N, C-alpha and C positions, 0 to 999 in steps of 0.2 A: 151319236155319242151324247151322253148326258151333258147339259149346258154347264153344270157346276164344274165339270172336269175339263172344259174347253181351255181354260187358262193354263192347264198343266202340260200342254203340248211340248214335247222335247225333253221333258223331265222323266227320269227312270220311273216306270210304273210302281216299283216297289216302294219308292220314297213317297209317292202319292198315297199308296196303300197304307203305309205306316201312319201318315198324317190322318187319314180317314179313321183308322182304328183308334188312334189317340183321341180324336174328336168324339168318337162314340164310346170311349172308355172301355175298349175291348182289349184284353191282354193277348199278346201274340202267341204265347205257348199254348194256352187252351184252344185258341182259335185255330192254330195250325193242326193240333191233334183232332179237332172236330172235322177238319178237312182231310184227315188221313195223310197228313204231310209231316215230314220230320221237322221239329221245331228249329233245328240248326239250319236246315235248308231254307225254311220260311224266313228266319231272321236274316240270312244272307241276302235274300230277295228284297226284304224291306230296307236293307242298308244300301241297296243299289250295287251289290257286289256279285250278284248272280242274276241270270236272265229268268224271266217269268214265262213259263210255257203256256200254251193256249188252254190246255185241259185244266190246269190249276187256275188260270185266270177265270175261266167259266165257272168253276166251283166257287171261287171267292165272290164273284159277281152275284151268283145265285144266293149265297149265304148272306151277303150284305144288302141284297135287293137293290143293286144298281143296274143300270141299263146293260143288257147283254152286249158284250163286245167292247165295253168301255175300256177295260184294262188292255185288251188286245190292241185297240186303236192307239192307246197311249204307248204301248210297246212299239208299235209300228212307227209312230212319230219319233220316238226316242231313237230307234234304229236309223231312221232317215237322218236325224240330226247328227248322229255319230258318223255316218257315211259322208255327209257334207263336210264335217270337220276333217276327216281324212283327206278329202279332195283338196281342202284349203292348204293343208300342210305341204308346201313344196320346198324343195331344197335347191341350192345352186348345183351346178354340174360338178359333182365331187371328183370326177376323173381328172379335173384340172388342178387339183390340189395335191401337193406332195404330202405323204403321210407324216413327215416330220413337222409340218406346220401345226398340226393338232396332235402332237405326240402325247400330250398329257390328258387327253379326253377321248371318249368314244364319239366319233363323228355322228353316229346314228342317234345319239342321245341329245345332240344340240337342238335347242329350240331356236330356230333361225330367226323368228320374229321377236321373241322376248330378249334374246341375247345379241341382238344385232350390233350394238355399240362395241361390245367386247370382240365380236368376230371381225368387224371392220377394222378396229384398232390393231388387232393381232395381224391380220393380213397385210395391212399397210406398214406395220413395223417390221415384220419378218418375212413377208411373202415376196415372190418375184413378180414381174410384170404380168405374166399370164394369170396368176392368182388374183392380183389386184384388178385386172380387167374383168375377170369372172365375178368378183364381188361387186364391182361397179355396175355390171350388166344386171346382176340379180337384184340388188337393192335400188339401183338408180343413183345417179351422181348427186342429186340433192340430198338424199339420205346419207350417203357416204360423206359428203362435205360437212353436213350437220354433225355427224358422229365424230369426225376428226376435229372439227372446231370445238366441240364440247370437251374433247380431250385436251386441246391446247389451252382453253379457258381454265380448266381445272388445274392444269400444270402451272400456269402463270399465277393463279391465285394462291398457290402453295409457296411460291418463291417470294 
């Protein structure tokens, strides 16, 4: 892989491609047409909304005279990063929660890491012992106590 692209590992190759085209003052539509690619498809790739296939990557590399396989490697690194992110996202045992506990939201859409304070507070306010135990197991008692303490502190500062 070309050394100049080494720093882009894990970034969608289309975003790197867009930056390279901008750096070289190449307009996307004419470039896409020169590759016999639909401009809309090419634009979606450069915005990171669509995957870059190997055949197109090789044509782009040839046209831009960058190392063969550079974009393909970037795509592979991006795919690896996405898979690792999927593995990281873990959830508590949802079978231990009553559906009424999260009645107003789709449980599959909860970001358990970013929204941990709200989840902990809800379970400790409205949940039963089994649900509280599962949240304590999932987050750990230190994180649960910190979230509950933050709630108490916020409450008392309002009064």
